[in-house]
Each structure stands twice: as structure tokens, then as C-alpha cells.
C-alpha positions in Angstrom: 123.0 60.0 75.6 126.8 60.2 75.2 129.1 58.5 77.6 129.8 61.8 79.6 126.3 62.5 79.9 125.3 59.4 81.2 128.1 59.6 83.6 127.1 63.0 85.1 123.5 61.7 85.3 124.7 58.7 87.1 126.9 60.5 89.6 123.9 63.1 90.2 121.6 60.2 90.9 124.1 58.8 93.5 124.3 62.2 95.0 128.1 62.5 94.6 130.2 65.6 93.6 132.8 65.3 91.2 135.6 65.2 93.8 133.8 62.3 95.8 133.5 60.3 92.5 137.2 61.0 91.9 138.1 59.7 95.2 135.7 56.3 94.8 137.6 55.8 91.4 141.1 56.9 92.7 141.5 59.5 89.8 141.9 63.2 89.6 138.6 65.3 89.6 140.1 66.7 86.4 139.7 63.4 84.7 136.0 63.2 85.8 135.6 66.7 84.3 137.3 65.5 81.1 135.0 62.5 80.8 131.8 64.2 81.5 132.3 66.9 78.9 133.1 64.0 76.2 136.8 65.3 75.8 138.0 61.5 76.7 136.9 58.2 77.6 138.4 56.3 80.5 140.4 53.1 80.0 139.0 49.8 80.6 139.8 49.6 84.2 138.1 52.5 85.1 135.2 51.9 82.8 134.8 48.5 84.9 135.0 50.6 88.2 132.4 53.0 87.0 130.2 50.1 85.7 130.5 48.5 89.1 130.0 51.6 91.0 126.9 52.6 89.4 125.4 49.0 88.5 125.4 49.8 84.7 127.0 47.5 82.0 130.1 48.6 80.3 128.0 48.5 76.8 125.4 50.5 78.2 127.8 53.2 79.1 129.7 53.4 75.9 126.9 52.2 73.3 127.1 55.9 72.1 130.5 56.2 72.5 131.0 53.1 69.8 129.2 55.6 67.5 131.6 58.4 68.4 134.6 56.7 67.7 133.5 55.8 64.0 132.9 59.6 63.8 136.5 60.4 64.5 137.7 58.5 61.7 135.2 59.7 59.1 135.3 58.5 55.5 136.4 61.7 53.9 139.0 64.3 54.9 141.0 67.2 53.6 143.9 68.6 55.6 145.8 72.2 55.3 148.8 73.0 57.1 150.9 76.0 57.2 154.0 76.9 59.5 154.1 79.7 61.9 157.2 81.6 62.6 156.1 84.1 65.3 153.3 85.6 67.6 150.2 86.1 65.6 146.7 87.2 65.8 144.3 84.6 64.2 141.0 85.8 62.4 139.2 82.5 61.6 136.2 82.2 59.7 134.8 78.7 59.1 131.0 79.4 58.0 128.8 76.6 58.8 129.2 73.1 60.1 128.0 70.6 62.4 130.8 70.4 64.9 133.7 72.7 64.9 136.7 71.7 67.3 139.5 74.3 68.3 142.4 73.2 70.3 146.0 74.2 71.2 149.1 72.3 70.6 152.9 72.2 71.0 153.5 72.4 67.4 154.6 75.4 65.4 152.0 75.4 62.5 148.3 75.7 62.4 146.3 72.6 60.9 142.7 72.8 59.5 141.0 69.4 59.2 137.7 69.1 57.2 135.9 65.9 57.6 132.8 64.1 56.8 131.0 60.7 56.2 128.9 61.8 53.1 130.7 64.7 51.5 132.9 62.9 49.4 134.5 65.8 47.4 135.6 68.0 50.3 138.7 69.5 48.5 136.5 70.7 45.8 133.2 71.7 47.7 135.0 73.4 50.6 137.9 75.7 49.8 140.4 76.4 52.9 142.5 79.5 52.5 145.4 80.4 54.9 146.9 83.9 54.3 150.1 85.2 56.5 149.7 89.0 56.5 152.5 90.7 58.8 151.2 89.8 62.4 148.0 88.4 61.3 147.0 84.8 60.1 143.6 84.6 58.3 141.8 81.3 58.0 138.8 81.0 55.9 136.7 78.3 54.6 134.5 78.8 51.5 131.6 76.6 50.7 130.7 75.9 46.9 126.9 76.9 45.9 126.6 73.4 44.8 126.4 72.4 48.7 123.4 73.8 50.9 123.6 75.3 54.4 121.6 72.4 55.6 123.9 69.8 54.2 127.1 71.7 55.9 125.2 71.9 59.2 124.4 68.6 59.3 127.4 66.5 57.3 130.4 68.9 57.9 133.1 68.6 61.0 135.9 71.2 60.9 138.9 70.8 63.5 141.3 73.6 63.9 144.6 73.0 65.7 146.7 76.3 66.9 150.3 76.5 68.0 150.0 77.8 71.6 153.4 79.3 71.4 152.6 81.7 68.6 148.9 82.6 69.5 148.2 86.0 70.7 144.7 86.8 69.9 142.0 84.7 68.3 138.7 85.9 66.6 136.5 83.3 65.1 133.1 83.7 63.3 131.1 80.6 62.6 127.9 78.7 62.8 127.5 75.2 64.3 125.6 73.0 66.4 128.6 72.0 68.7 131.5 74.2 69.4 134.7 72.5 71.4 137.5 74.5 72.9 140.3 72.9 74.4 144.0 73.4 75.6 144.1 77.0 74.3 146.6 79.6 75.7 146.1 83.0 74.8 145.4 86.6 75.7 142.0 86.9 74.1 139.8 84.4 72.2 136.6 85.9 70.7 133.9 84.0 69.4 131.2 85.5 67.3 128.3 83.4 65.5 126.1 80.7 66.5 126.6 77.5 68.6 123.8 75.5 70.5 126.5 74.1 72.7 130.0 75.0 73.6 132.5 73.0 75.9 135.3 74.8 77.3 138.4 72.7 78.5 141.7 73.8 79.8 141.4 77.4 78.7 144.0 80.0 79.9 143.4 83.6 79.2 140.1 85.4 78.2 137.2 83.9 76.4 134.5 86.3 74.8 131.4 84.6 73.5 128.9 86.7 71.4 125.7 84.5 70.7 122.2 85.1 71.0 121.0 81.5 70.8 120.0 79.6 74.1 123.1 78.0 74.8 124.4 75.3 77.1 128.0 75.9 78.0 130.1 73.3 79.8 133.3 74.5 81.6 136.1 71.8 82.4 139.0 73.9 83.9 139.5 77.7 83.5 142.3 80.0 84.4 141.1 83.8 83.2 137.7 84.9 82.4 134.7 83.9 80.6 132.6 86.8 79.1 129.0 86.0 77.8 127.2 88.9 75.7 123.5 88.1 74.7 120.3 89.6 73.5 117.2 88.0 74.6 118.2 84.6 75.6 118.5 82.3 78.1 121.6 80.2 78.8 123.0 77.7 81.0 126.8 77.5 81.9 127.7 74.2 83.9 130.9 74.4 86.0 132.7 71.9 88.1 131.7 71.8 91.7 135.0 73.1 93.0 135.5 75.8 90.5 135.6 79.3 92.2 135.0 82.4 90.2 134.0 85.9 90.7 130.7 87.0 89.1 130.2 90.1 87.0 126.7 91.2 85.6 126.3 94.2 83.3 124.0 95.3 80.7 120.1 96.2 80.6 117.5 93.6 82.1 120.5 90.5 82.6 119.7 88.2 85.2 121.8 85.6 86.7 120.7 82.6 88.8 122.5 79.6 90.5 121.7 76.0 90.6 123.2 73.2 92.5 122.5 69.5 92.5 119.6 70.4 90.1 117.9 72.9 92.4 118.0 76.8 92.6 120.7 77.9 94.9 122.0 81.0 96.6 124.8 83.0 94.9 128.0 81.0 95.1 130.3 83.0 93.2 133.6 84.1 95.2 134.2 88.0 95.1 138.0 87.5 95.6 138.5 85.1 92.9 140.9 85.5 90.1 138.7 83.6 87.8 135.9 85.9 86.1 132.4 84.9 84.4 131.0 88.1 83.3 127.3 88.1 81.8 126.4 91.3 79.5 123.7 92.1 77.1 120.1 92.9 77.2 116.9 91.0 78.5 118.8 87.8 78.9 119.2 85.2 81.7 122.2 83.1 82.7 121.9 80.0 85.0 125.0 79.0 86.4 125.0 75.3 87.5 127.3 73.4 89.7 128.0 69.7 88.1 
């Protein structure tokens, strides 16, 4: 288990909401959300407080995170950058990878980082291309035939950093085990492809997820709408306990269930919230769980 998973499990066993834990640690609820979704790690003073609160040693809490730190500075890396000079639509096709992270920044360029601990010839094995065509930026990663899909899905990590001030619309097509979206500000973000898990942190705008796998979606903070389209799938979306949203259900044979503290609950959506979760598709089920 990762640090975030251990923290969330410990909090639930103690019967605490994110807000209650935040008060005990004298931090913001957003910090708890960030830690539980593995988008950050507490400093040593907060780690000690968490350790004392749950009577679990710091080493036990961060044993997996020690490995994660190694992953963040992998042996091999290939970086491609391109300066952006105005509002653009981004069409991003990345192929297959183990983990894909897409985030926004204050810079005025797009950065594409490929990394691995085992693929030593990244620049030769994965060709990256960025085309600037009028109002659109096309980003593509092409895998060499000498590298198998299985290898890419197990060994390749891709990070895309977008210039928030110049992002209008994003479309991305990819296949990965873990998709991470953070600090993105845009009108529309559309994901088409395959992902076992998706984490969304500090997203402003509309995100559309088109995926027919059974997914786990973790939401930190949202300001806008999340639209999920599925066919014959069962997925779970986990939201902060205090997050308000309006639920919209469409499609044929779609069903939405609610869960709180690990047990089924009544509909806790808010009819007048400006934030929206929409579920559409065919013969699919979505469980919305408060964490």
C-alpha cells in the first residue's frame, strides 16, 4: 500500500472524516486530500503527528513511499519542450504506458518527459513529436516495433506539463494503468482510452472520461464538471467528504449508488450545486463514495 492508501485506511478505521483529521493535525482539508490521493507527502513534523495519532511508526507509513521516491528520479529520461505563444487546443496521443501524469503550470511551454528504470534507449525507442498547426498543438509518442506493448505498459512513465494560460481544450488518447491529472485549468479536457485508476486534483473546467474499464477515480478538489461515459462497466469515484456536487444520470441501463464510511448510503448529491458529476452510457454502474 502507498502512503496515501495507508493514511486513508487509518483515518477510516478511526472513524474520522477528512475535516476532523485536518483539525487534529492543524492542516487544511485540502492537504489531507492531497496526501490520501498520493499527490504529495507530509513533512517530517506532520508525519510524526500522524504516526502518534494512529500509533503506527513513520517507517511503516512511508515504506512504499521510499520506493516511490526512487521512481520519481528514474535512471533514464527523455525530455522534449516547445514554446507556446497563444491559446491553443491540445491533441495528445501518447500510446501505452504504465503511468501518465498530465498537469498544468505557469510556464509558457509544453514539456513532455519520458522516463524508465529499464528502457535505456528512450529517445530511439519512443519518438516524440510536437506539431504547431494554427490554433492546435498535436503531441504524439510513437513506439518502435522493437518494444512490445507489454514492456511499455510495465516500464514506461510519461509526464506532460501544459501551460495553463494557453490551454483552451485538451483531447488525450492513451492506455495506462494509472492516469494522474492535476492543476489543470481549461474549458474542456477529454480523455479517451483505457485506465485502471484515475486521480484528479485541482481541476477547473469540464472533464470527460470515455473508458469502458472498471475504474477507480479519486477526486481531490473540483470546480466544474466530471462526465463519465461507460458501456458494460462498474466503476467507483471517491470524493472528499465535504465536496458538494449535482448528480446527472443519463444513458440506458445506468445505475448510480452512494456509499459513506464503507456502507451504502442515501443519495447525498446536492440539486443546487454548481459542480456536476454526470454518468452516461449503457448497462453500467457508478458508485460514488465519500472518503
